[in-house]
N, C-alpha and C positions, 0 to 999 in steps of 0.2 A: 739778612741778620744785620739788625740795629749795632749803633756805637754804644759801647764798645764790641768789639765782633767777637769776640771769645767768651765762653762763660762769665756771669757777673762776677766770681768769686777768682778768677785766674786775674794774674797781674805781668803783662810780658809788655816793659816797654824795650824803646829803641830799637826796635824792629826791624829787620832785612827780607823781605820777600823776595822769594826764589822761587819761581816756576820750573820744576824738572819732571817732566813726563805729563803726565795728565792731571797733575797736583800742585800744587801753590802752598811752598812750608813759609810758616814765620819763625825766621830765627831771631832769639833776643836776649836784654839783660830777663833775669826772673825776682822779680820786689815779693816783700813779707811784707805784709798786710800787718798793718799799725808799726812798722818799723820807724827808727829814726836815724837811717842810713840806708842808702841807697843799694839794692841789687841782692844775692844772694850767692852760696858757695855752690849751688850747680846751675845748669843751664836746661829748658827745656826747648822741647820742639812740639811744634804744631801744624796740621796743614788740613786744607780741603779741597775735594777734584776741584777743578777750573769751571768743569759745569753744574758745580752748586756749591755757591759760597757761603749758604746759610745752614752749612751744618760742619763744624770744625772738628777734627779728631785729637786729642793729647796723645803723642807716643812716650812721653814719659821723658827722664833726664838723659841727657844727653852725655854731658862732663861735668866732672867736680875736682875742685877742688879742694874738700874737704870730702871724709867718709861717712858715712850713715848705715841704716839697717842692711843694706840691700847692694850698698857698691863700696867699692875700694875708691881712696883718692886718684886723680889720675897726673895729679902732679907732686914731685916728692920734694918742690925745693920752695915751695910758697903754699898755706892755705890761705890767702887772703881772696877776697870778693871774686866772681868773675863779671864784668861787664861787656855789654857791646856787641858780642860776638858778628861773623860772618861767616856764610859758607859758599864756596865754588865746586864746580865739576871739573874735573882736569881727568881727561881720558874715562877709564870706568869708576872711576874713584870719587869721593865727595869728599873736602878739606876742609876743616874748621879752624879756625882762626879767633885767636882768644885772646883779649886782653883782659889782664890781672891786676887787679888795684896794686899799686908800690911796688912790681915785680915784673920779672922778664916774662914777655907774651912768648903763646908757644903755637903748634899748629897739630889739629889732629886729624885721620884720616879713618873713614867709613867706607866700605859696601854699598851702604844704603844713605838715602839726604834724610833722612833723621837719625841717624846714629843708631846705637851709640858710638861716639869716636874714641878710638885710641892715640894716644902720645906718639906723634911722630918725632918732634925735635922743639927743644923753645927753637926762635929765630937765631940766624944765622948771618951774621952781618962784621962789619971793619968799624969796630967802637971809634975810631976816631971821627967816621962820616955817616954814621947808623941814623942819628935824630932820634931825641925823644929816650933817651938812655934804654933803649930797646924794650922801653916796656911796650910802647907802638897801640898808643892810645886809640880805641874806637877804630879799628883795621879797618876797611872797604877794598874787597880786591876785585880787579878785573882780570880774565880770561880774555882777551883780546881776540879777533877774528883770524889773526896769522899763529897762535897759538904761544903767544909772550905774554907774561902774566908781570901785573903790576899790584902793589898794595900802596894804600895811602892811609894817612893816620895824623895825630898829632893834638897835641893841647895851646891851646893861642898860638901857633904856628902851624901851618899845612906842609908836611913831609908826604915823599914819594919816594920807592923805590922797586927795581925790575926784579922777580923773583926768577930764580931757577927752576925751570918746570920739570928737571930730572927728577926733583928731591923735594919743592916746593916748601921749602925752609930757609934756600940762603938767598939774601939781597947779594946781587949778582955786583962787585966791583966796578967803581964809577956809575955807577945807576943811582945814585942818590940823588934829590931834589929837595930843596926846601922855599917856603914860600911860595908855593904855587899859586893861589891866591894873593895877588899883591896887595899891601894894606893901600887902604886907601881913609873914608869918612869916620873910621873907626868903630860906628854903629854898624855897620854892614862886612869888617872886617870878621874873618877866621876865628872861631874861637875851638869848636870842638866838631866832633860826628861827622867823620867824613863817609859816605857812602858813593861809590861811582859806579857811573851807567851809561853804555854805549847808545844811543837814540841817531838813527837817519844818519850815519858816519860822524857825529858830534858825541865829545864826552861829557858829562853832565855830571860835576862832582856838588852832590847835596852836602849840608851842612849846616850847624848852630853857628849863627853869628854873635858877634858879642853883646848885641842886645838880646836877652834872651826872647824865650819862648816861641822862636819863630824856627822855620826850616826854609833855608835860604838855596838859591844855586847858582853853580857860575859855571862856562862853559870853554870848552874849548876846543881845536881842531886835531890837537896832537894828546896821548896821554901822557906824555911829559908836562901840560902845559906850557906859556902860563895860562889860568884860567882868568874868564872877563866876568865879572861878576853880574846876575843877570835881573837878580831880585827875589822877595817873597816869596815861596809857593803857600804856605799856610801858616796863618800866628795863633798860636790855641792859649795869649794870652788875653785876646779881645772879650770883654763879656764873661770871661770865665776864669777862676783861679790861678793866676801865673805862675809858672816855674818852668823849667830846661825843656827842649824840644830835641828827638831825635827821628828818624826815619830812612827810607825812600822812597823811591817810585816803582813802581812796577806794572807790566802789562799784561793782561787775562783776558783773554778771548777780543783781543782787539781794542779794546778799554784800558785807558792809563790810570792807574790809581796812587795817590800818596797815603802811606803809611805814618802812622804818627803817636803819640802819646799823649794821656789826662792826667790828671794829679785826681787825688782822694785824698781823704782825710785830713784835710787842714795843711798838709806839711807837702814837699817835693818829690816823698818816696811815695809807694804804692799807685804806680802809674800803672794805664789799662792800654791795650792796644785799641787804636780807630781807624780808621780811613775812610777818605774821599775821594770822589772823581773827580779827575783833572782832564787839562785837552793840553795836548804840544801842538802847537800850531804850526803851519807849514815854515815860517821863520827861526822856527826853535824856540821860541818864548815860552812859556808855559805862566798863563794868566793866573793870579792868586785865587783863592777858592777861601770860603768864609766854613767853619767847623759849625756840622751840624749835628743830628742823631739819626742819620741815614744810616751810615756804613755803605752796606753793599745796596741797600732797597732802595726804590724809586722815590718810595712816599711811606710815611706811617698809616697804621689804621687806625682812626682815632676810637674806633669801634671796638678795638682789643686793650684788655686789659695792657697800661704804660705803666711800667717800672720808672719809680719818679727817678731814679739815677742813670738812666741815658739821658739826662739834662743837658744841652750845651750851650746855655748861658746860667751862668751862677750868678748876681748881681745882688751888692748889701750886704755881704757877710756870708752867705749861706754856702755851704759844702755838701760833696755826698762822702757818706762813712757808712764804713762796712761793720755791721755789731755781730754777725755770723755769717755762715754759709747759707742762710736764710733770708737774712734779714740785711738788706741794703735799704738807705735813706737818705732823703737830702735834709739836713739840720743847720743851727742855725741860723735858723728864720726869722728875722726882725722882722718890723715895721717897715716898711717899702722895699722890702727886698723882691727879686724878681728871678723866676725859673721858669727859663723858657727851652722852647722843643722846634726843632726843625725840622721834614714839614710833615704836616698831615694831608691825605685825601679825604675829604669829606664826600666826596661824588658828586655827581650832577642830578640825581633824581629824586631828591627830598621835595618834596612839593607841599606834603600835609601832614598834620600827626605833630605832637611835643617833641621837646629835644633835652635831655639833664643831663647833666655835668655830674658827677659819683666821684668822690674821691675818698682814700683810706689815710688816716692820721694818727701818729701817736701822740695823745694830746700833754698839755704841758700848763694846764692850768688856766691859759690864756681865753678869752673871748677876743675872737679875729675874724677877718675875712678875705676869701679870697676873689682878686676881680681878674676874669678872664676875659684878656684880649688877644684880638689877630692880626698878626704881623710888624706889629710894633708896640713894642712896653709903655710906651709914653703919648704916642699919638693912633696909636690901634684904637680899632672897634670893639667896645667890652661890649659882649652878649651874652653877660651874667654876672652875680654876683654871688658865693657859696659863703655861707657863714660858718664856722666853726665855732663848737662850745671847747669846754676846758679838758676834756676826758678824751681818750681812745674811742675810735669808731668809724665808722663811715656817714660822713656828709655828702646831703646832693641839693640841688638848684635846679630850677626850668634855666633853659639859656635859648637865646634866639637860633632860629633855624639857619643852620649853616652850610654852603655846598661851595666846591672848588678845593684849591690848593693851599694851605695857608701856616705859617708860624704860629706858634701857640703862647700866648704868656701869662704867667699866674703871677698876679702881683698882689703881692701883701699889705695888709692896712687891720688898723684896729680902732676902734671907738672911743679908751679913754680919754679924758680930762682933766681935768684938775689937779688937785696936786700929785699923785701920781702917776702921771702921763709920762713924765722923763725916765720912771720906772721902765715901764711896761716898752720905751724906745728903747731900750737897752739889752734887752732879756729876750731869750728863745720863744716863740711863740706854740710851733708845735712842731713835729719832725712828719715830712711827709713821705709815704709810701709806695702811693701808687692812682693812677684813676681812670676814669672813661667816659666818653661820649656814651648816652644810650639813645635810643632813636624811640 
């Protein structure tokens, strides 16, 4: 399954991946398409077999702050939006830790990892030392090897407390800590999005730093910190419309992944779940990875139809938008816009015959051209140019034969000159729906 990893109509940001049994579960917020606010009044759960990460199952709604046609609200003290949950297993039960905007957070419980979760209680804590006013912003929870339970949370300041494992809602007196990641250069200081993992005896606190777009991590030898900042895992603002980031790391069948999200619709909302392979080195560090279209795939097949909206590079003003459940596209395509995909495997056995690039577009009354480049949008080898007319349709052009593994960049140009050139420099030239290479 390429990025985004869920059906392209689904919007699950702030992903917390957890492996329970033989399935990996993705818990997160639920964004509403085209909304002007973050998140929804419900949470949803998706899962996949650890042996088949290309087929994800929707388990439906798991928790609500507002009633709908099928569910009662699970909270009676607030009906605000649900943000960035986490779920852990303790004993035979699964516990949901919910963050509710501008309201006291709470804990839910279920016999099943997919829920639905039944309210246990709001967080119980000493208000003089609880931190974060009981909201417990973006909670990340760790059940340690010795059975002790810790919760990490906060906005602009990192907090933690130890949870009573007997009830999973009470913050034990005297356990509260703040500034787990001490302030430093400002840019990489803690901002929000706490997620905690234990790997090879070390505690990893994944978080969003003050400089947006990124997921960073800090490491400690103790669950109580202090944590030492180590670097960035992924930056989703490189050559892509910037926004916040929130996610975590997860090991599936021996391979480590970072789960994160990307923006659509030209806003900070309508975020979709993505994943990249990562490595945790023997010294405990995680080298930064680039954002790709791959998801769980080793490579993309250029001879399959490629949906435009799996692009991982969008430069020059273009963006992904969702017109309806069936139609998603790259729009706001201007002169010099770049739309990129990483990585395609063209194979090694193509030695004769022609190759064609075919593209489906929605016309916008302009004539322009798509220049197809490999590996770099500026200095890469141009293998062909496809002319686009004014109307909806499928356009094609011959391209040079290609073998091997490559990134593909679609660079947009037009041939308008004279008095009206500036007008065409400032308007959408067409909308990109899909493309394919044909042997």
